[in-house]
C-alpha positions, 0 to 999 in steps of 0.5 A: 719857840722861846729858843732858836730852833734847828732844822733837821732835813730828812732825805734818804734817811727816813728813820729815827734809829741810827740817824746821826744827823737827827741825833745831833740836831736833837742834842742842839735844841728844838727840831723842825723836821723837814722833808723837801721834794726837790724835783727842780734839781733832781737829775734824773727825776725820781722814777714812778715806783720810787715815788710810790714807795716814798709816799708810803715811807714818808707817811710812816715817818710822819706818824713816828714823828707825831705828825710833825714832819713839815713837807715842802716841794721845790728848790731845796736851796731856796726853801731852806734859806727861807725857813731859816730866815722866817724861823730864826733857825740857828742850825741846819742838820742833814745826812749826806747823799752822794748823787752828783747833783745832790753833792753839788746842791748841798755844797752850795746850800752849806756855803750859803747858810754859813756865809750869807746867813751865818747859820751853822750847817752840819752834815753826817754819814748816815747811809754808808759804812765807809765814806768813798774818800776813806778807801784808797789803794796804797798809791792813794788812787781809787780802786777799780776792782771790787774784791781788792776794794772790799777785802783789802780796802774796806775790811782793813779800814776802821770798822763801821761805826756801831748803830746809834739808839733811837733819840728821845722824842717828846712833844717839846722836842719837835716843831711843826710849821703847819702854816707854811708847809705842804701836806704829804698828799700835795706833794703828788708822789703817788704815780699816775699808774695806779700801782698801789693795789698791785705793789702794796701786798708785797711790802711793809713800808717804813722803819718798822717794816724794814726792821721786820724784814731784816730780822726775818731774813737773818732768822730764816734765810741767812743760813741758806744765803750763799746757795739760796740767793741764786734761786728766785723761787726761794725767799733767801735774799734779804729784799732790803735794797729799797729800805736801804735806799730810802734809809728806813734802815741803816747799813750799819744796823744791817751790818752789825745785826748780821754779824751778831746773827752769824756769830750766834749760828756759827755760820761764817760762810753765809755771813761773809757772802751776805756782807760782801753783797753789802760791800757791793752796795758800798762799791757802787757808791764809791764808783759814783763818787769817783766817776760821776759820769758813770750814770751816762758814760761808758767807763771803758771808752772802747764801748763808745763805738759799740753798735748798740741799738738806741731806739726807745720805741723798738718792738724788741725793747717793748717785748722785753719790757712787757715780759713777752720775749718768748724766753720764760726766765726773762719774761718771768723776771720782767713780770715780777718787776712790773707786778711787785716793783722788784726783781730777784738779783740773779734774774736781773743779770739774766734779763740785763744780759738778754737786752744788751747782748742778745737784743743788742740794745743800749744799756741806757734803755734798760737802766731807764726802765729799771729806774722807773719801775724798781722800788729800789731804784738807786742811781749808784747801784742802777748805773754800776750794775747796768755797766757791769752786765754790759761789760763797759763798767768797772770790774765788769763781766766780760762782754763775751760772757753772755747768759744763756736764759735757758741754761740759767733757768734750768740751773736756778729754777729747775722745777719752774716754780718761779716761772709758773708764779709769773707766767701762769699760762705755762704752768701746765707744761712739764719741767722738761719744757718749762724753760723752752716751750718752743721745743715741746711737741704739739701734743704736750702743748695741746695738753697744756692748752698752749698755742705758741704765738697766741697764749705765749710768744715765740722767741723773738730772737734765736739764741745762738745767732743773737750770741754770735751777732753780739760777739761780732759787734764786739769784734767790730769795736776792736782796733785793727 
C-alpha cells in the first residue's frame, strides 16, 4: 500500500448502502474492512440463533466486498491497536453501538487510538434515527413514557437524515490482510444446535434479502398493517427486526421508504402505525442508554420484592420453552420461535404474560430464552419488552393486565390457522375448540384422533386460579 490506509470496523451495520462510517472511510483513503467477533467483552454473550444469523450475514457481506472482509476473534481493543501498528493505519472508522459494554469498550478504544498511537478515530450514527441524547423533555430530563417521547420528542426534533447511497467500491479501494486474519468458518459462529436446515428456509439473510423483505412488506402489507399486524396467521408484519438489528438495512432507509410508499398509496393511518413501531425500537435504545441497568434490574423498584420464581430448571418453565403448556396460542408461539427463530409480536406479548403472570416466573428467564433462540435478539428491545410485559419497566403494561391466552387466540387467530401451522396434532379440531381443546367433548376429541395428555398436554395451570395468584402476589408487594 503506497499510502497509509484506514480501517473500517463493521459491527451491527452489515451493509454497504446508507453506511455513514463506511462512506467516510472510503473518502479518507484505501480501506481495510474488518469484522471482530469480540466474545471477550460481550455481555451477555451472543445467543445461539443470533450467531447462526451472523454467520450467514457476514458471508453475504464478504461477497459484496469481493471477499476482502478481514475476520478476527478476540478482544477488539487489542486487535485494533495491533492492526493499526502493523499496517501504518492513519484512521479507524465505525458506526456507534449502544449496548453498555460496547459503549465502555469503544470509548477506551477511541482514547487509546488518539492518545497512545496518535491515530484518528471517527464514529457515526448508522443504526438509530435519533441519538438517545438528542431527545429530552423541556426540563432536559429523559422521557419515561413512549407516546410523549415519540410524538413530542422525536417527531418535533430534526428529521432523521436521508439515506446515503452505496459508496463506490473497486479493486483498489479495499485491502485484505489474508496473512493475519481468520476465516469466517474459524470464527465458529454456527451453533452446536444444527438449526440451519430448520431456520434457513424462512429467511433471506444479507443486505439484498433485507431490501427484498422491506419492499415486499411495503408493497404487499403496509396498507393492511394497522389491523393485520395483530393476526399471526397473516404476513402483515415487516419481519425486519433481525435485518435492522444486524444492520443489513438502516432504520433511515426503512423510514423514508415507508414515507414514500405511504404517500404513494395515500394511507396515513397504516403508515403512522408502522412508523410508531420503528419509534418503539428507538425508545428501547433510548431507555437502554439512559438506564443501562434495564438489562437486569427492575426499572420500578417496587417489583424487587415480587415473589417471582427464579428456578431455571422448573418443569413449568421447560413446558413453556417446549410449547407444551396445554394452551394452543402459547404453544404455537413457542414452537414458531424454535422452528423459525422468530415469533409474531402479538404472540410474544401473550407468551410473555403467560410466563411472568400465569406461571409467576421471573422475566429474566423469559428474556434469557428469547436471547438464545430469537434471530432478532436485541439487548435494548429484549430487555425493554420483557420489563414492559412484566409490568416493572418504563411505560409498562400494568401488572394486573393479564392476557387470557384463550381469548387472545379467539380474537387474533379466530380460524385457528396459526395454531394449526405449529400444532398439527390439533389440526382436526373444529374452530370452536381449537383454542381450548380441554373443553372438547370426548367424541370430538376421538374424531380428531386426540387424547389429551398423550397427543397434546392438559393445561399446566388453570387460568382463573393462576390469574388470582398473580394478583395476590402483586398485592403482597404493596406497602401496608
